[in-house]
C-alpha positions, 0 to 999 in steps of 0.5 A, spaced: 499 499 499 503 506 497 502 513 501 496 515 497 491 509 498 493 510 506 490 517 505 484 515 501 482 510 505 484 514 512 477 511 517 479 504 515 487 505 516 485 508 523 484 502 527 492 499 524 496 505 526 492 506 532 494 498 533 501 500 531 501 507 536 497 505 542 498 513 545 496 515 539 489 519 540 482 518 536 483 526 536 490 525 534 488 521 528 483 525 526 488 531 526 492 526 522 488 525 516 491 521 512 498 526 511 504 522 513 507 528 515 502 529 521 503 521 522 510 521 523 510 529 527 504 526 533 508 519 533 515 523 535 511 527 540 507 521 544 514 516 543 519 522 545 522 520 538 527 525 534 523 525 527 527 521 524 526 515 528 519 517 527 519 517 520 522 510 519 517 508 523 511 510 519 516 507 513 517 501 516 509 499 518 507 502 511 511 496 508 507 491 512 500 493 511 
């Protein structure tokens, strides 16, 4: 799945995102609205990661779904 597909199916993908990153709230996911940079930013905030670490986690997750 590429990011355009994730973005287009955000309502369905939100559950998978929340399974992967349980600290993200529904409000976080509503703000993200399928934007990759927003997702990485929220992960960075909630988990205390660097920007690069958060982006890497998102990229790794994308390869799995």
